[in-house]
PDB file with SEQRES, HELIX, SHEET and CRYST1 records, atoms N, CA, C and O in Angstrom:
SEQRES   1 A   46  MET LYS PHE SER LYS MET GLU GLY THR GLY MET GLU LYS          
SEQRES   2 A   46  LYS THR ARG VAL ALA ILE ILE GLY TYR GLY ASN VAL GLY          
SEQRES   3 A   46  LYS GLY VAL GLU LEU ALA ILE GLU GLN ASN PRO ASP MET          
SEQRES   4 A   46  GLU LEU LYS VAL ILE PHE THR                                  
HELIX    1 AA1 GLY A   10  GLU A   12  5                                   3    
HELIX    2 AA2 ASN A   24  GLU A   34  1                                  11    
SHEET    1 AA1 3 LYS A   2  GLU A   7  0                                        
SHEET    2 AA1 3 LYS A  14  ILE A  20 -1                                        
SHEET    3 AA1 3 MET A  39  PHE A  45  1                                        
CRYST1    1.000    1.000    1.000  90.00  90.00  90.00 P 1           1          
ATOM      1  N   MET A   1      56.646 -30.387 -42.414  1.00  0.00           N  
ATOM      2  CA  MET A   1      56.195 -31.669 -41.943  1.00  0.00           C  
ATOM      3  C   MET A   1      54.695 -31.738 -42.154  1.00  0.00           C  
ATOM      4  O   MET A   1      53.978 -30.769 -41.904  1.00  0.00           O  
ATOM      5  N   LYS A   2      54.225 -32.890 -42.615  1.00  0.00           N  
ATOM      6  CA  LYS A   2      52.803 -33.068 -42.872  1.00  0.00           C  
ATOM      7  C   LYS A   2      52.323 -34.315 -42.146  1.00  0.00           C  
ATOM      8  O   LYS A   2      52.985 -35.352 -42.176  1.00  0.00           O  
ATOM      9  N   PHE A   3      51.185 -34.212 -41.501  1.00  0.00           N  
ATOM     10  CA  PHE A   3      50.579 -35.359 -40.839  1.00  0.00           C  
ATOM     11  C   PHE A   3      49.347 -35.758 -41.629  1.00  0.00           C  
ATOM     12  O   PHE A   3      48.584 -34.898 -42.070  1.00  0.00           O  
ATOM     13  N   SER A   4      49.148 -37.051 -41.810  1.00  0.00           N  
ATOM     14  CA  SER A   4      47.993 -37.514 -42.577  1.00  0.00           C  
ATOM     15  C   SER A   4      47.096 -38.376 -41.696  1.00  0.00           C  
ATOM     16  O   SER A   4      47.343 -38.542 -40.502  1.00  0.00           O  
ATOM     17  N   LYS A   5      46.058 -38.915 -42.309  1.00  0.00           N  
ATOM     18  CA  LYS A   5      45.082 -39.736 -41.578  1.00  0.00           C  
ATOM     19  C   LYS A   5      45.743 -40.958 -40.963  1.00  0.00           C  
ATOM     20  O   LYS A   5      46.783 -41.431 -41.421  1.00  0.00           O  
ATOM     21  N   MET A   6      45.112 -41.445 -39.924  1.00  0.00           N  
ATOM     22  CA  MET A   6      45.572 -42.676 -39.298  1.00  0.00           C  
ATOM     23  C   MET A   6      45.049 -43.855 -40.104  1.00  0.00           C  
ATOM     24  O   MET A   6      43.944 -43.806 -40.644  1.00  0.00           O  
ATOM     25  N   GLU A   7      45.838 -44.900 -40.179  1.00  0.00           N  
ATOM     26  CA  GLU A   7      45.407 -46.086 -40.915  1.00  0.00           C  
ATOM     27  C   GLU A   7      45.475 -47.301 -40.004  1.00  0.00           C  
ATOM     28  O   GLU A   7      46.158 -47.278 -38.980  1.00  0.00           O  
ATOM     29  N   GLY A   8      44.772 -48.354 -40.373  1.00  0.00           N  
ATOM     30  CA  GLY A   8      44.760 -49.570 -39.585  1.00  0.00           C  
ATOM     31  C   GLY A   8      43.512 -49.659 -38.725  1.00  0.00           C  
ATOM     32  O   GLY A   8      42.613 -48.823 -38.810  1.00  0.00           O  
ATOM     33  N   THR A   9      43.479 -50.694 -37.897  1.00  0.00           N  
ATOM     34  CA  THR A   9      42.328 -50.889 -37.028  1.00  0.00           C  
ATOM     35  C   THR A   9      42.797 -51.097 -35.598  1.00  0.00           C  
ATOM     36  O   THR A   9      43.903 -51.584 -35.362  1.00  0.00           O  
ATOM     37  N   GLY A  10      41.972 -50.736 -34.670  1.00  0.00           N  
ATOM     38  CA  GLY A  10      42.275 -50.976 -33.261  1.00  0.00           C  
ATOM     39  C   GLY A  10      43.586 -50.347 -32.830  1.00  0.00           C  
ATOM     40  O   GLY A  10      43.844 -49.179 -33.123  1.00  0.00           O  
ATOM     41  N   MET A  11      44.412 -51.111 -32.138  1.00  0.00           N  
ATOM     42  CA  MET A  11      45.682 -50.610 -31.632  1.00  0.00           C  
ATOM     43  C   MET A  11      46.743 -50.502 -32.722  1.00  0.00           C  
ATOM     44  O   MET A  11      47.839 -50.010 -32.453  1.00  0.00           O  
ATOM     45  N   GLU A  12      46.453 -50.942 -33.938  1.00  0.00           N  
ATOM     46  CA  GLU A  12      47.421 -50.907 -35.024  1.00  0.00           C  
ATOM     47  C   GLU A  12      47.512 -49.545 -35.695  1.00  0.00           C  
ATOM     48  O   GLU A  12      48.367 -49.348 -36.559  1.00  0.00           O  
ATOM     49  N   LYS A  13      46.657 -48.604 -35.325  1.00  0.00           N  
ATOM     50  CA  LYS A  13      46.622 -47.317 -36.012  1.00  0.00           C  
ATOM     51  C   LYS A  13      47.949 -46.587 -35.878  1.00  0.00           C  
ATOM     52  O   LYS A  13      48.510 -46.482 -34.788  1.00  0.00           O  
ATOM     53  N   LYS A  14      48.446 -46.082 -37.013  1.00  0.00           N  
ATOM     54  CA  LYS A  14      49.687 -45.334 -37.034  1.00  0.00           C  
ATOM     55  C   LYS A  14      49.457 -43.998 -37.715  1.00  0.00           C  
ATOM     56  O   LYS A  14      48.652 -43.887 -38.639  1.00  0.00           O  
ATOM     57  N   THR A  15      50.167 -42.999 -37.253  1.00  0.00           N  
ATOM     58  CA  THR A  15      50.151 -41.705 -37.914  1.00  0.00           C  
ATOM     59  C   THR A  15      51.273 -41.709 -38.939  1.00  0.00           C  
ATOM     60  O   THR A  15      52.436 -41.916 -38.592  1.00  0.00           O  
ATOM     61  N   ARG A  16      50.930 -41.482 -40.192  1.00  0.00           N  
ATOM     62  CA  ARG A  16      51.925 -41.445 -41.260  1.00  0.00           C  
ATOM     63  C   ARG A  16      52.479 -40.026 -41.363  1.00  0.00           C  
ATOM     64  O   ARG A  16      51.721 -39.056 -41.375  1.00  0.00           O  
ATOM     65  N   VAL A  17      53.799 -39.912 -41.436  1.00  0.00           N  
ATOM     66  CA  VAL A  17      54.455 -38.612 -41.428  1.00  0.00           C  
ATOM     67  C   VAL A  17      55.358 -38.479 -42.645  1.00  0.00           C  
ATOM     68  O   VAL A  17      56.064 -39.419 -43.012  1.00  0.00           O  
ATOM     69  N   ALA A  18      55.331 -37.294 -43.274  1.00  0.00           N  
ATOM     70  CA  ALA A  18      56.266 -36.946 -44.342  1.00  0.00           C  
ATOM     71  C   ALA A  18      57.105 -35.775 -43.847  1.00  0.00           C  
ATOM     72  O   ALA A  18      56.576 -34.843 -43.241  1.00  0.00           O  
ATOM     73  N   ILE A  19      58.408 -35.819 -44.100  1.00  0.00           N  
ATOM     74  CA  ILE A  19      59.304 -34.726 -43.732  1.00  0.00           C  
ATOM     75  C   ILE A  19      59.660 -33.972 -45.001  1.00  0.00           C  
ATOM     76  O   ILE A  19      60.127 -34.561 -45.976  1.00  0.00           O  
ATOM     77  N   ILE A  20      59.435 -32.658 -44.983  1.00  0.00           N  
ATOM     78  CA  ILE A  20      59.798 -31.806 -46.112  1.00  0.00           C  
ATOM     79  C   ILE A  20      60.977 -30.960 -45.657  1.00  0.00           C  
ATOM     80  O   ILE A  20      60.830 -30.066 -44.823  1.00  0.00           O  
ATOM     81  N   GLY A  21      62.138 -31.247 -46.209  1.00  0.00           N  
ATOM     82  CA  GLY A  21      63.377 -30.608 -45.778  1.00  0.00           C  
ATOM     83  C   GLY A  21      64.041 -31.492 -44.735  1.00  0.00           C  
ATOM     84  O   GLY A  21      63.371 -32.022 -43.849  1.00  0.00           O  
ATOM     85  N   TYR A  22      65.342 -31.652 -44.836  1.00  0.00           N  
ATOM     86  CA  TYR A  22      66.015 -32.566 -43.915  1.00  0.00           C  
ATOM     87  C   TYR A  22      67.185 -31.874 -43.231  1.00  0.00           C  
ATOM     88  O   TYR A  22      68.321 -32.343 -43.302  1.00  0.00           O  
ATOM     89  N   GLY A  23      66.906 -30.763 -42.572  1.00  0.00           N  
ATOM     90  CA  GLY A  23      67.917 -30.072 -41.772  1.00  0.00           C  
ATOM     91  C   GLY A  23      67.928 -30.638 -40.369  1.00  0.00           C  
ATOM     92  O   GLY A  23      67.580 -31.798 -40.150  1.00  0.00           O  
ATOM     93  N   ASN A  24      68.326 -29.813 -39.428  1.00  0.00           N  
ATOM     94  CA  ASN A  24      68.397 -30.252 -38.028  1.00  0.00           C  
ATOM     95  C   ASN A  24      67.040 -30.672 -37.487  1.00  0.00           C  
ATOM     96  O   ASN A  24      66.941 -31.665 -36.766  1.00  0.00           O  
ATOM     97  N   VAL A  25      65.997 -29.933 -37.825  1.00  0.00           N  
ATOM     98  CA  VAL A  25      64.656 -30.274 -37.342  1.00  0.00           C  
ATOM     99  C   VAL A  25      64.198 -31.594 -37.951  1.00  0.00           C  
ATOM    100  O   VAL A  25      63.642 -32.434 -37.244  1.00  0.00           O  
ATOM    101  N   GLY A  26      64.420 -31.790 -39.243  1.00  0.00           N  
ATOM    102  CA  GLY A  26      64.029 -33.037 -39.905  1.00  0.00           C  
ATOM    103  C   GLY A  26      64.695 -34.253 -39.286  1.00  0.00           C  
ATOM    104  O   GLY A  26      64.061 -35.293 -39.111  1.00  0.00           O  
ATOM    105  N   LYS A  27      65.975 -34.123 -38.954  1.00  0.00           N  
ATOM    106  CA  LYS A  27      66.695 -35.225 -38.312  1.00  0.00           C  
ATOM    107  C   LYS A  27      66.095 -35.536 -36.942  1.00  0.00           C  
ATOM    108  O   LYS A  27      65.951 -36.698 -36.563  1.00  0.00           O  
ATOM    109  N   GLY A  28      65.748 -34.481 -36.207  1.00  0.00           N  
ATOM    110  CA  GLY A  28      65.126 -34.677 -34.895  1.00  0.00           C  
ATOM    111  C   GLY A  28      63.771 -35.349 -34.998  1.00  0.00           C  
ATOM    112  O   GLY A  28      63.425 -36.203 -34.181  1.00  0.00           O  
ATOM    113  N   VAL A  29      63.003 -34.959 -36.012  1.00  0.00           N  
ATOM    114  CA  VAL A  29      61.687 -35.573 -36.228  1.00  0.00           C  
ATOM    115  C   VAL A  29      61.854 -37.049 -36.561  1.00  0.00           C  
ATOM    116  O   VAL A  29      61.104 -37.887 -36.061  1.00  0.00           O  
ATOM    117  N   GLU A  30      62.836 -37.375 -37.406  1.00  0.00           N  
ATOM    118  CA  GLU A  30      63.071 -38.776 -37.752  1.00  0.00           C  
ATOM    119  C   GLU A  30      63.402 -39.595 -36.507  1.00  0.00           C  
ATOM    120  O   GLU A  30      62.882 -40.699 -36.343  1.00  0.00           O  
ATOM    121  N   LEU A  31      64.243 -39.084 -35.644  1.00  0.00           N  
ATOM    122  CA  LEU A  31      64.580 -39.796 -34.412  1.00  0.00           C  
ATOM    123  C   LEU A  31      63.359 -39.973 -33.516  1.00  0.00           C  
ATOM    124  O   LEU A  31      63.181 -41.030 -32.911  1.00  0.00           O  
ATOM    125  N   ALA A  32      62.522 -38.950 -33.429  1.00  0.00           N  
ATOM    126  CA  ALA A  32      61.308 -39.036 -32.612  1.00  0.00           C  
ATOM    127  C   ALA A  32      60.352 -40.090 -33.165  1.00  0.00           C  
ATOM    128  O   ALA A  32      59.734 -40.833 -32.402  1.00  0.00           O  
ATOM    129  N   ILE A  33      60.231 -40.153 -34.490  1.00  0.00           N  
ATOM    130  CA  ILE A  33      59.347 -41.142 -35.117  1.00  0.00           C  
ATOM    131  C   ILE A  33      59.841 -42.553 -34.827  1.00  0.00           C  
ATOM    132  O   ILE A  33      59.043 -43.446 -34.547  1.00  0.00           O  
ATOM    133  N   GLU A  34      61.158 -42.758 -34.893  1.00  0.00           N  
ATOM    134  CA  GLU A  34      61.727 -44.079 -34.618  1.00  0.00           C  
ATOM    135  C   GLU A  34      61.401 -44.553 -33.207  1.00  0.00           C  
ATOM    136  O   GLU A  34      61.297 -45.756 -32.968  1.00  0.00           O  
ATOM    137  N   GLN A  35      61.240 -43.628 -32.277  1.00  0.00           N  
ATOM    138  CA  GLN A  35      60.985 -43.975 -30.878  1.00  0.00           C  
ATOM    139  C   GLN A  35      59.501 -44.122 -30.557  1.00  0.00           C  
ATOM    140  O   GLN A  35      59.146 -44.465 -29.429  1.00  0.00           O  
ATOM    141  N   ASN A  36      58.638 -43.869 -31.525  1.00  0.00           N  
ATOM    142  CA  ASN A  36      57.191 -43.940 -31.306  1.00  0.00           C  
ATOM    143  C   ASN A  36      56.579 -44.991 -32.230  1.00  0.00           C  
ATOM    144  O   ASN A  36      56.442 -44.747 -33.429  1.00  0.00           O  
ATOM    145  N   PRO A  37      56.214 -46.144 -31.701  1.00  0.00           N  
ATOM    146  CA  PRO A  37      55.692 -47.219 -32.548  1.00  0.00           C  
ATOM    147  C   PRO A  37      54.355 -46.894 -33.214  1.00  0.00           C  
ATOM    148  O   PRO A  37      53.945 -47.596 -34.139  1.00  0.00           O  
ATOM    149  N   ASP A  38      53.670 -45.842 -32.759  1.00  0.00           N  
ATOM    150  CA  ASP A  38      52.394 -45.490 -33.373  1.00  0.00           C  
ATOM    151  C   ASP A  38      52.563 -44.488 -34.518  1.00  0.00           C  
ATOM    152  O   ASP A  38      51.578 -43.964 -35.037  1.00  0.00           O  
ATOM    153  N   MET A  39      53.821 -44.220 -34.913  1.00  0.00           N  
ATOM    154  CA  MET A  39      54.094 -43.308 -36.024  1.00  0.00           C  
ATOM    155  C   MET A  39      54.907 -44.032 -37.088  1.00  0.00           C  
ATOM    156  O   MET A  39      55.691 -44.931 -36.784  1.00  0.00           O  
ATOM    157  N   GLU A  40      54.710 -43.628 -38.339  1.00  0.00           N  
ATOM    158  CA  GLU A  40      55.408 -44.256 -39.452  1.00  0.00           C  
ATOM    159  C   GLU A  40      55.919 -43.168 -40.393  1.00  0.00           C  
ATOM    160  O   GLU A  40      55.149 -42.319 -40.844  1.00  0.00           O  
ATOM    161  N   LEU A  41      57.213 -43.197 -40.687  1.00  0.00           N  
ATOM    162  CA  LEU A  41      57.794 -42.255 -41.639  1.00  0.00           C  
ATOM    163  C   LEU A  41      57.554 -42.796 -43.039  1.00  0.00           C  
ATOM    164  O   LEU A  41      58.038 -43.873 -43.388  1.00  0.00           O  
ATOM    165  N   LYS A  42      56.806 -42.047 -43.840  1.00  0.00           N  
ATOM    166  CA  LYS A  42      56.458 -42.496 -45.187  1.00  0.00           C  
ATOM    167  C   LYS A  42      57.435 -41.989 -46.239  1.00  0.00           C  
ATOM    168  O   LYS A  42      57.795 -42.727 -47.157  1.00  0.00           O  
ATOM    169  N   VAL A  43      57.873 -40.725 -46.112  1.00  0.00           N  
ATOM    170  CA  VAL A  43      58.729 -40.157 -47.154  1.00  0.00           C  
ATOM    171  C   VAL A  43      59.485 -38.952 -46.607  1.00  0.00           C  
ATOM    172  O   VAL A  43      59.018 -38.261 -45.703  1.00  0.00           O  
ATOM    173  N   ILE A  44      60.672 -38.717 -47.182  1.00  0.00           N  
ATOM    174  CA  ILE A  44      61.445 -37.513 -46.891  1.00  0.00           C  
ATOM    175  C   ILE A  44      61.695 -36.808 -48.217  1.00  0.00           C  
ATOM    176  O   ILE A  44      62.264 -37.393 -49.139  1.00  0.00           O  
ATOM    177  N   PHE A  45      61.270 -35.553 -48.312  1.00  0.00           N  
ATOM    178  CA  PHE A  45      61.549 -34.721 -49.482  1.00  0.00           C  
ATOM    179  C   PHE A  45      62.693 -33.793 -49.110  1.00  0.00           C  
ATOM    180  O   PHE A  45      62.612 -33.069 -48.117  1.00  0.00           O  
ATOM    181  N   THR A  46      63.768 -33.812 -49.909  1.00  0.00           N  
ATOM    182  CA  THR A  46      64.893 -32.917 -49.622  1.00  0.00           C  
ATOM    183  C   THR A  46      65.049 -31.872 -50.691  1.00  0.00           C  
ATOM    184  O   THR A  46      65.947 -31.034 -50.609  1.00  0.00           O  
TER     185      THR A  46                                                      
END                                                                             
């Protein structure tokens, strides 16, 4: 999993996330991202 710079201004800032590998942990990370409006899933590498 890789975290990158925040983008946007003010309250719009989101943390962009890439998932490398999509096993049990990757699925859990995807669910966590869906529940956090300040995070954005950019890509999944399998």
